[in-house]
C-alpha positions in Angstrom: 189.5 -82.1 -26.5 190.5 -85.0 -25.7 188.7 -88.8 -26.4 187.3 -88.6 -22.6 185.9 -85.0 -23.3 184.1 -86.3 -26.3 182.9 -89.2 -25.1 181.3 -87.2 -21.9 179.3 -85.0 -24.0 178.2 -87.7 -26.4 177.1 -89.6 -23.3 175.3 -86.4 -22.0 173.3 -86.3 -24.9 172.3 -89.8 -25.1 171.6 -90.4 -21.8 168.0 -89.8 -19.9 169.7 -87.2 -17.5 167.7 -86.4 -14.6 167.7 -83.0 -12.0 169.8 -80.4 -12.9 170.9 -82.1 -16.0 167.3 -82.3 -17.9 168.5 -78.8 -19.7 171.6 -77.6 -20.7 172.6 -75.1 -23.3 175.9 -74.6 -25.2 177.6 -72.4 -27.7 177.7 -74.4 -31.1 179.5 -73.5 -34.4 177.4 -74.1 -37.9 179.3 -76.3 -40.2 176.6 -76.6 -42.7 173.0 -75.6 -43.6 170.8 -76.4 -46.1 168.8 -73.2 -46.6 165.3 -75.4 -48.4 165.4 -77.9 -45.8 167.3 -76.8 -43.0 169.2 -80.0 -42.7 172.6 -79.2 -40.9 175.6 -80.2 -38.8 176.7 -78.4 -36.1 180.1 -78.3 -34.0 179.6 -78.2 -29.8 182.5 -78.3 -27.7 184.4 -80.2 -30.8 181.7 -82.3 -31.4 179.9 -82.4 -35.3 176.1 -83.0 -34.2 173.7 -83.7 -37.5 170.3 -82.2 -37.9 169.8 -80.6 -34.9 166.3 -79.3 -34.8 165.4 -75.4 -35.2 163.7 -73.0 -32.6 162.0 -70.9 -35.5 161.0 -67.0 -35.0 160.6 -64.4 -37.6 160.0 -64.4 -41.2 162.5 -66.9 -42.0 165.6 -68.9 -40.6 168.9 -69.0 -42.1 172.5 -70.0 -40.9 175.6 -69.7 -42.8 178.8 -71.9 -42.2 180.6 -70.4 -39.0 177.7 -68.5 -37.4 178.0 -68.9 -33.9 174.7 -69.9 -32.3 173.1 -71.0 -28.8 172.4 -74.7 -28.8 170.1 -76.2 -26.0 169.9 -79.9 -25.0 166.3 -80.8 -23.4 167.1 -84.6 -22.0 168.1 -86.4 -25.2 167.3 -83.8 -27.9 169.7 -81.3 -29.2 167.9 -77.6 -30.5 169.6 -74.8 -32.4 167.9 -71.3 -30.3 169.3 -68.9 -32.4 172.4 -66.9 -33.7 174.6 -65.3 -31.6 175.1 -61.3 -32.5 177.5 -59.0 -31.0 176.9 -55.5 -30.3 177.1 -53.2 -33.3 177.3 -56.4 -35.5 173.8 -57.9 -35.8 172.8 -58.0 -32.3 169.4 -55.8 -32.7 168.7 -56.8 -36.6 166.1 -54.2 -36.4 163.2 -53.5 -38.9 163.9 -50.0 -40.3 161.2 -47.8 -41.8 161.2 -43.8 -42.8 158.6 -41.7 -43.9 158.4 -38.1 -46.2 155.1 -36.8 -46.1 155.9 -33.8 -48.5 154.0 -33.8 -52.0 156.8 -33.2 -54.8 156.7 -32.9 -58.0 159.8 -34.2 -60.7 160.2 -33.4 -64.4 161.8 -35.5 -67.0 165.0 -36.7 -65.8 166.4 -38.5 -69.0 166.2 -41.8 -67.7 168.2 -41.0 -64.5 167.3 -41.4 -60.9 167.3 -38.3 -58.8 166.7 -37.2 -55.1 163.6 -34.7 -54.5 164.0 -31.6 -53.0 162.9 -33.0 -49.3 165.3 -35.6 -49.6 164.7 -39.5 -49.0 163.5 -41.3 -47.1 166.7 -42.7 -46.0 167.6 -45.4 -43.9 171.2 -45.3 -42.3 173.0 -48.0 -39.9 170.7 -50.8 -41.3 172.6 -54.2 -40.5 172.8 -57.3 -42.8 173.9 -60.3 -41.1 175.4 -63.0 -42.6 172.1 -64.8 -44.1 172.9 -61.5 -46.4 169.4 -61.1 -47.1 166.4 -58.6 -46.6 163.1 -57.9 -47.7 162.6 -53.8 -49.0 159.3 -52.2 -49.4 158.7 -49.1 -51.3 155.8 -47.1 -51.1 154.6 -43.7 -52.3 151.4 -41.9 -53.6 152.2 -41.1 -57.3 150.7 -38.2 -59.7 151.1 -38.3 -63.2 150.5 -36.1 -66.3 151.4 -37.9 -69.7 154.2 -39.6 -68.0 155.5 -42.7 -66.2 156.8 -41.8 -62.8 158.9 -44.2 -60.9 159.8 -44.7 -57.0 163.0 -46.7 -56.4 165.7 -47.6 -54.1 169.6 -47.1 -53.9 171.8 -49.2 -51.6 175.5 -48.0 -50.4 177.6 -49.0 -47.7 178.8 -52.5 -46.9 177.3 -53.2 -50.7 176.5 -50.9 -53.9 172.9 -51.8 -55.3 171.8 -49.7 -57.8 167.9 -48.9 -58.8 166.8 -51.9 -60.8 163.2 -52.5 -62.6 162.2 -55.6 -60.2 162.3 -52.7 -57.3 160.5 -50.2 -58.9 156.8 -48.5 -57.7 155.8 -46.6 -60.7 152.4 -45.3 -62.3 152.1 -44.5 -65.7 149.0 -42.9 -67.4 147.8 -39.8 -69.1 146.6 -38.4 -65.7 146.3 -40.1 -62.8 147.2 -40.3 -59.3 147.1 -43.4 -56.7 149.3 -45.5 -54.3 152.2 -47.6 -55.8 154.3 -50.0 -54.2 156.7 -52.9 -54.6 158.3 -55.3 -52.7 161.8 -56.8 -53.5 163.9 -59.8 -51.6 167.5 -58.9 -51.7 170.0 -61.3 -51.6 173.7 -62.0 -51.8 172.9 -62.9 -55.5 172.1 -59.0 -55.9 175.4 -58.2 -54.3 174.2 -57.7 -51.2 177.1 -58.1 -48.3 177.3 -58.6 -44.9 177.9 -55.4 -43.0 176.4 -51.6 -42.6 174.3 -50.1 -45.1 172.5 -46.8 -46.4 169.1 -47.3 -48.2 168.0 -44.3 -49.9 164.6 -44.0 -52.1 165.2 -42.2 -55.4 163.0 -41.1 -58.3 162.9 -41.1 -61.8 160.1 -39.5 -64.6 160.1 -40.4 -68.2 158.8 -38.0 -70.3 156.5 -35.9 -68.6 156.3 -34.4 -64.7 155.2 -36.9 -61.8 154.4 -36.0 -58.3 155.5 -38.0 -55.2 153.9 -38.1 -51.9 153.9 -40.3 -48.7 156.5 -41.6 -49.5 157.6 -45.0 -47.6 160.6 -47.4 -47.4 160.9 -50.0 -45.3 163.9 -52.7 -44.7 163.6 -56.0 -43.1 166.8 -57.9 -42.5 166.3 -61.4 -41.5 
């Protein structure tokens, strides 16, 4: 882009346009983004624009350098309208959830996580975008007899994340039945990468015998 083109773009952004020039759209590229404050720089047609306002939606906004975004200009103000995702690579960014109703027991597994006879729930082809984060919800009706019964999850695919204590839905007692749940924000710090993943619920019983029913696994990428 030559100097005249850059000057033209800047002039369009600072003038008070009329008629069809009142609104314009561009494709931009995130150069920098502060995840706490939203302070940003965005490249539009070779020009670096600073601290564009952000049109917010969903449960959180997170951009990474080189993300392609739609930029809208309303008179002299620019807005980041949202991320541009390709089909098969984050265009849908869907919330996924699975349920297994069957009540099944599991005996002492010596500290290891296993599958139950009615497998899962399992969520395949969950796409994690460039933000590399998602909220994972685990829930089950748990029955215990002199033990601790634990429902958790494992991630495979573009990332490998093993069950850990922070994501456990558990119940421990001499004899009890209740609904147990957990919520975990999974991020790049946990080893979560961009790409397609499979999330699978796993189960562990320490000492005695535990039962699991109404097992629910939900993943919310954002």
